[in-house]
VOBA-1610 file (N, C-alpha, C; in pm, whole numbers, padded with zeros to 5 digits, always signed):
BEGIN
Unk+09478+09096+08961Unk+09417+09251+08995Unk+09529+09328+09090Unk+09608+09393+09065Unk+09741+09438+09134Unk+09675+09556+09262Unk+09704+09561+09383Unk+09651+09613+09472Unk+09788+09714+09509Unk+09751+09815+09526Unk+09826+09927+09557Unk+09777+10039+09640Unk+09881+10073+09737Unk+09854+10127+09915Unk+09916+10252+09881Unk+09844+10348+09863Unk+09870+10490+09861Unk+09937+10531+09939Unk+10040+10455+10019Unk+10102+10542+10196Unk+10205+10508+10209Unk+10301+10550+10259Unk+10391+10464+10298Unk+10406+10461+10450Unk+10314+10436+10526Unk+10277+10412+10649Unk+10346+10276+10660Unk+10383+10244+10796Unk+10410+10148+10850Unk+10275+10030+10904Unk+10247+10159+11003Unk+10111+10068+11019Unk+10027+10008+10922Unk+09993+10109+10826Unk+09933+10055+10774Unk+09906+09932+10647Unk+10056+09902+10641Unk+10113+09822+10579Unk+10105+09692+10648Unk+10179+09689+10825Unk+10134+09605+10859Unk+10023+09552+10875Unk+09895+09650+10833Unk+09787+09554+10834Unk+09707+09515+10767Unk+09802+09568+10631Unk+09729+09441+10510Unk+09878+09307+10462Unk+09941+09325+10532Unk+10017+09182+10523Unk+09968+09081+10616Unk+09888+09135+10727Unk+09892+09096+10843Unk+09750+09024+10795Unk+09666+09024+10723Unk+09593+09010+10685Unk+09635+08866+10517Unk+09722+08904+10494Unk+09791+08843+10400Unk+09742+08895+10252Unk+09721+09002+10250Unk+09695+09058+10098Unk+09857+09043+10077Unk+09851+09049+09960Unk+09993+09102+09838Unk+09946+09228+09743Unk+09997+09306+09782Unk+10032+09445+09749Unk+10139+09536+09719Unk+10131+09658+09629Unk+10237+09710+09598Unk+10216+09866+09676Unk+10391+09890+09726Unk+10340+10086+09778Unk+10339+10204+09675Unk+10270+10277+09657Unk+10363+10393+09593Unk+10245+10493+09611Unk+10310+10590+09740Unk+10317+10661+09776Unk+10234+10821+09719Unk+10087+10857+09794Unk+10070+10992+09709Unk+10156+11081+09778Unk+10198+11165+09672Unk+10245+11257+09657Unk+10152+11419+09658Unk+10046+11408+09698Unk+09941+11510+09607Unk+09967+11617+09781Unk+10016+11719+09725Unk+09956+11806+09912Unk+09808+11827+09966Unk+09811+11787+10033Unk+09663+11728+10130Unk+09563+11896+10078Unk+09470+11881+10057Unk+09380+12010+10100Unk+09277+11939+10135Unk+09234+11979+10288Unk+09152+11974+10375Unk+09009+12026+10355Unk+08940+11967+10278Unk+08820+12023+10273Unk+08727+11915+10376Unk+08533+11996+10402Unk+08469+11991+10487Unk+08500+12052+10641Unk+08354+12039+10758Unk+08381+12053+10878Unk+08382+11927+10941Unk+08308+11829+10900Unk+08271+11727+10946Unk+08422+11615+10968Unk+08467+11535+11069Unk+08549+11435+11090Unk+08580+11386+10956Unk+08437+11331+10934Unk+08376+11157+10816Unk+08414+11276+10680Unk+08363+11396+10718Unk+08381+11443+10555Unk+08525+11448+10528Unk+08616+11505+10644Unk+08764+11534+10562Unk+08881+11392+10579Unk+08817+11297+10639Unk+08949+11214+10586Unk+08883+11104+10447Unk+08721+11153+10433Unk+08711+11031+10305Unk+08745+11156+10230Unk+08756+11288+10268Unk+08805+11421+10118Unk+08960+11384+10109Unk+09009+11336+10214Unk+09209+11364+10178Unk+09244+11185+10162Unk+09134+11116+10185Unk+09188+10963+10111Unk+09165+10933+09981Unk+09092+11067+09940Unk+09024+11074+09783Unk+09128+11120+09711Unk+09167+11245+09804Unk+09276+11283+09745Unk+09434+11191+09671Unk+09415+11131+09829Unk+09536+11024+09789Unk+09564+10897+09698Unk+09403+10880+09700Unk+09415+10748+09623Unk+09377+10796+09479Unk+09328+10911+09420Unk+09333+10941+09307Unk+09463+11015+09222Unk+09507+11010+09345Unk+09649+11084+09261Unk+09775+10987+09246Unk+09720+10851+09285Unk+09827+10776+09266Unk+09732+10688+09133Unk+09583+10703+09165Unk+09510+10636+09046Unk+09560+10704+08875Unk+09543+10827+08894Unk+09585+10908+08800Unk+09650+10903+08756Unk+09786+10841+08814Unk+09938+10878+08741Unk+09928+10732+08679Unk+09879+10601+08690Unk+09872+10462+08617Unk+09752+10491+08504Unk+09640+10581+08576Unk+09560+10559+08422Unk+09628+10637+08340Unk+09751+10727+08344Unk+09812+10829+08218Unk+09893+10720+08179Unk+09966+10608+08202Unk+10062+10531+08152Unk+09953+10432+08079Unk+09807+10436+08089Unk+09746+10304+08001Unk+09763+10223+08086Unk+09747+10196+08212Unk+09730+10065+08311Unk+09576+10072+08342Unk+09553+09891+08322Unk+09468+09885+08409Unk+09482+09749+08470Unk+09367+09713+08511Unk+09357+09541+08628Unk+09455+09641+08739Unk+09394+09727+08813Unk+09468+09752+08966Unk+09369+09798+09064Unk+09362+09834+09179Unk+09288+09914+09254Unk+09419+09963+09411Unk+09381+10063+09386Unk+09382+10167+09498Unk+09372+10189+09558Unk+09434+10205+09669Unk+09431+10228+09844Unk+09435+10327+09878Unk+09347+10462+09923Unk+09414+10551+09931Unk+09336+10599+10107Unk+09342+10612+10212Unk+09382+10636+10396Unk+09392+10744+10455Unk+09306+10800+10542Unk+09320+10899+10576Unk+09277+10915+10754Unk+09390+10856+10877Unk+09309+10948+11002Unk+09320+11019+11051Unk+09196+11134+11195Unk+09191+11151+11227Unk+09111+11174+11374Unk+09183+11233+11431Unk+09093+11228+11604Unk+09035+11339+11634Unk+08915+11332+11696Unk+08784+11450+11647Unk+08800+11434+11849Unk+08805+11534+11915Unk+08753+11561+12004Unk+08633+11656+12031Unk+08510+11630+12092Unk+08413+11770+12089Unk+08386+11805+11971Unk+08419+11730+11811Unk+08396+11775+11739Unk+08488+11873+11681Unk+08621+11869+11769Unk+08723+11949+11633Unk+08868+11840+11628Unk+08930+11879+11529Unk+08968+11778+11449Unk+09136+11806+11472Unk+09169+11651+11542Unk+09323+11685+11546Unk+09366+11607+11493Unk+09482+11697+11367Unk+09604+11567+11314Unk+09707+11505+11400Unk+09800+11520+11313Unk+09962+11480+11325Unk+09988+11656+11423Unk+10048+11589+11497Unk+10094+11716+11627Unk+10232+11808+11563Unk+10248+11923+11541Unk+10372+11991+11436Unk+10493+11983+11510Unk+10484+11946+11656Unk+10574+11965+11763Unk+10563+11877+11866Unk+10672+11874+11920Unk+10679+11784+12099Unk+10584+11872+12184Unk+10569+12032+12150Unk+10426+12136+12287Unk+10352+12065+12205Unk+10281+12099+12065Unk+10103+12036+12047Unk+10067+11913+12078Unk+10209+11845+12055Unk+10155+11665+12128Unk+10147+11675+12278Unk+10204+11780+12406Unk+10198+11792+12441Unk+10042+11822+12489Unk+10014+11930+12386Unk+09874+12034+12409Unk+09778+11903+12373Unk+09780+11797+12224Unk+09664+11726+12202Unk+09631+11661+12359Unk+09764+11559+12385Unk+09760+11469+12482Unk+09694+11523+12568Unk+09710+11664+12685Unk+09638+11708+12740Unk+09522+11715+12740Unk+09461+11757+12656Unk+09291+11720+12578Unk+09224+11649+12629Unk+09298+11533+12567Unk+09215+11386+12522Unk+09270+11312+12648Unk+09356+11330+12741Unk+09365+11262+12869Unk+09183+11223+12952Unk+09151+11172+13016Unk+09064+11128+13080Unk+08972+11179+13002Unk+08934+11155+12860Unk+08861+11156+12821Unk+08816+11068+12713Unk+08652+11053+12641Unk+08653+11008+12515Unk+08664+11089+12411Unk+08725+10977+12304Unk+08756+11075+12234Unk+08733+10966+12055Unk+08742+11007+11960Unk+08715+10942+11832Unk+08793+10962+11710Unk+08811+10803+11695Unk+08931+10882+11582Unk+08870+10807+11405Unk+08821+10917+11335Unk+08806+10829+11213Unk+08878+10872+11094Unk+08829+10751+10981Unk+09007+10667+10889Unk+08898+10695+10780Unk+08946+10740+10638Unk+08862+10728+10554Unk+08920+10657+10466Unk+08870+10574+10342Unk+08907+10476+10318Unk+08856+10497+10159Unk+08972+10545+10032Unk+08863+10560+09909Unk+08948+10420+09827Unk+08932+10333+09742Unk+08958+10238+09653Unk+08923+10332+09508Unk+09001+10332+09454Unk+08994+10385+09302Unk+09108+10336+09197Unk+09029+10262+09080Unk+09136+10191+08967Unk+09055+10174+08847Unk+09102+10058+08777Unk+09024+10015+08652Unk+08999+09910+08626Unk+08899+09802+08621Unk+08939+09690+08569Unk+08985+09617+08488Unk+08997+09516+08421Unk+09057+09464+08308Unk+08902+09472+08231Unk+08951+09562+08086Unk+08792+09617+07996Unk+08813+09783+08035Unk+08851+09866+08064Unk+08803+09977+08100Unk+08721+10033+08222Unk+08626+09918+08285Unk+08557+09981+08389Unk+08587+10046+08524Unk+08606+10138+08541Unk+08633+10252+08664Unk+08548+10180+08774Unk+08690+10215+08913Unk+08643+10171+09035Unk+08622+10271+09122Unk+08510+10338+09182Unk+08519+10504+09315Unk+08463+10456+09384Unk+08502+10426+09475Unk+08431+10416+09655Unk+08503+10442+09731Unk+08481+10564+09830Unk+08471+10617+09946Unk+08416+10549+10096Unk+08479+10560+10148Unk+08348+10510+10302Unk+08482+10583+10461Unk+08413+10523+10575Unk+08467+10569+10674Unk+08453+10438+10738Unk+08522+10484+10871Unk+08499+10399+10996Unk+08539+10490+11113Unk+08448+10477+11258Unk+08449+10543+11345Unk+08499+10456+11482Unk+08565+10529+11564Unk+08594+10459+11707Unk+08565+10513+11775Unk+08559+10473+11902Unk+08592+10582+12037Unk+08684+10514+12104Unk+08711+10603+12157Unk+08892+10570+12259Unk+08860+10637+12358Unk+08884+10569+12513Unk+08829+10604+12644Unk+08998+10639+12698Unk+09051+10722+12708Unk+09144+10707+12798Unk+09216+10737+12935Unk+09271+10715+13007Unk+09262+10705+13153Unk+09354+10853+13218Unk+09311+10916+13297Unk+09426+11060+13251Unk+09560+11014+13312Unk+09610+11123+13274Unk+09752+11132+13274Unk+09800+11254+13309Unk+09876+11236+13388Unk+10004+11408+13463Unk+10115+11430+13365Unk+10129+11570+13387Unk+10199+11669+13309Unk+10334+11559+13228Unk+10345+11499+13376Unk+10493+11432+13402Unk+10493+11298+13338Unk+10311+11262+13281Unk+10371+11081+13246Unk+10334+11185+13076Unk+10267+11264+13050Unk+10217+11335+12885Unk+10385+11368+12856Unk+10506+11449+12929Unk+10586+11467+12882Unk+10678+11365+12879Unk+10711+11238+12907Unk+10790+11130+12905Unk+10705+11077+12822Unk+10583+11053+12756Unk+10543+10963+12592Unk+10558+11013+12564Unk+10554+11215+12488Unk+10590+11302+12401Unk+10759+11259+12414Unk+10819+11272+12478Unk+10959+11275+12467Unk+11060+11128+12390Unk+10971+10995+12417Unk+11009+10876+12343Unk+10967+10935+12184Unk+10929+11021+12162Unk+10907+11084+12026Unk+10758+10947+11902Unk+10757+10873+11991Unk+10626+10797+11906Unk+10519+10875+11907Unk+10478+10959+11921Unk+10342+11069+11896Unk+10362+11180+11806Unk+10501+11161+11762Unk+10498+11295+11693Unk+10431+11278+11559Unk+10430+11141+11495Unk+10385+11170+11340Unk+10240+11036+11359Unk+10166+11042+11447Unk+10050+10998+11480Unk+09942+11101+11471Unk+09837+11067+11438Unk+09678+11147+11471Unk+09649+11183+11595Unk+09643+11254+11667Unk+09593+11299+11804Unk+09714+11272+11897Unk+09826+11224+11855Unk+09945+11258+11919Unk+09954+11151+11965Unk+09918+11000+11956Unk+09918+10916+12017Unk+09939+10733+11932Unk+09997+10652+11985Unk+10005+10548+11908Unk+09925+10432+12020Unk+09821+10417+11937Unk+09728+10260+12049Unk+09815+10089+12072Unk+09891+10133+11968Unk+09951+09992+11935Unk+10116+09992+12033Unk+10127+10148+12076Unk+10269+10149+12144Unk+10215+10166+12268Unk+10339+10245+12304Unk+10345+10297+12439Unk+10203+10349+12522Unk+10137+10418+12435Unk+10047+10497+12463Unk+09923+10414+12547Unk+09936+10240+12492Unk+09845+10144+12562Unk+09850+10166+12697Unk+09944+10184+12767Unk+09933+10160+12912Unk+09837+10302+12982Unk+09778+10398+12860Unk+09655+10470+12941Unk+09560+10446+12890Unk+09516+10332+12742Unk+09369+10305+12675Unk+09244+10238+12845Unk+09229+10289+12833Unk+09076+10278+12894Unk+08942+10137+12829Unk+08963+10188+12739Unk+08824+10136+12626Unk+08801+10159+12487Unk+08799+10049+12425Unk+08772+10141+12267Unk+08592+10031+12244Unk+08591+10114+12159Unk+08436+10163+12139Unk+08432+10118+11970Unk+08439+09981+11887Unk+08452+09963+11713Unk+08561+09924+11736Unk+08615+09930+11602Unk+08762+09867+11562Unk+08860+09879+11570Unk+08929+09843+11668Unk+09099+09848+11676Unk+09152+09931+11595Unk+09181+09848+11499Unk+09281+09801+11368Unk+09247+09939+11317Unk+09147+10024+11278Unk+09114+10178+11258Unk+09126+10294+11350Unk+09159+10246+11471Unk+09283+10337+11536Unk+09395+10321+11527Unk+09455+10207+11483Unk+09592+10205+11432Unk+09646+10307+11273Unk+09507+10244+11179Unk+09527+10344+11100Unk+09465+10299+10930Unk+09387+10184+10949Unk+09298+10077+10870Unk+09222+09996+10907Unk+09091+10068+10858Unk+08969+09935+10916Unk+08995+09797+10809Unk+09112+09730+10822Unk+09116+09632+10744Unk+09010+09569+10727Unk+08924+09519+10851Unk+08822+09395+10790Unk+08719+09485+10723Unk+08675+09575+10718Unk+08610+09653+10603Unk+08644+09674+10504Unk+08766+09748+10507Unk+08855+09742+10338Unk+08822+09604+10319Unk+08844+09443+10343Unk+08833+09351+10326Unk+08728+09345+10218Unk+08578+09383+10361Unk+08479+09300+10286Unk+08448+09401+10152Unk+08510+09561+10179Unk+08449+09594+10026Unk+08487+09590+09886Unk+08648+09535+09964Unk+08733+09493+09842Unk+08676+09355+09743Unk+08609+09280+09838Unk+08522+09140+09789Unk+08462+09159+09627Unk+08338+09268+09607Unk+08300+09299+09549Unk+08405+09351+09402Unk+08554+09346+09429Unk+08625+09401+09297Unk+08711+09259+09263Unk+08683+09150+09323Unk+08807+09023+09305Unk+08860+08994+09420Unk+08919+08862+09407Unk+09012+08825+09507Unk+09140+08898+09518Unk+09175+08958+09685Unk+09239+08959+09688Unk+09378+08944+09747Unk+09364+08771+09785Unk+09422+08733+09841Unk+09517+08637+09744
//
């Protein structure tokens, strides 16, 4: 079965490669429409939109025996959802809110495809990880933002990058914070055949 990642995220690609998965990349081009109010609803909805976009294109071509992986990650603090910052000032604002507190990282994952013989596959789930950050002063926040690292990350930070210096602890799946709960993904995919 062909495995297709509906994302150009280098972090998600690294995680799939790390576990030995053989996959193709076909980024979704759908305009994301954030539906729902709870973080878990939002990430599951966005992951489904991405997976279904790529899956739909393959089905239109009459393809089968494939599985598309769609994913989306958000950060939530006190029920308020943070996506990617729009600019440096927005990144500073987000980090100012997160510093010294515990927040949640949600990643929604959708598996969408068609088995050989025509049976459709459709499954969506999410993972949540608690992340506690050490306090950061305004100078530290600005210096980190100036590296450019936070600008394409949910919540304006990369746990696997320079912001690791400000992570006090996590409770849950580290890889979920990076952008894909790869352990849970592999367990869910076992149902559809060998992914190795």
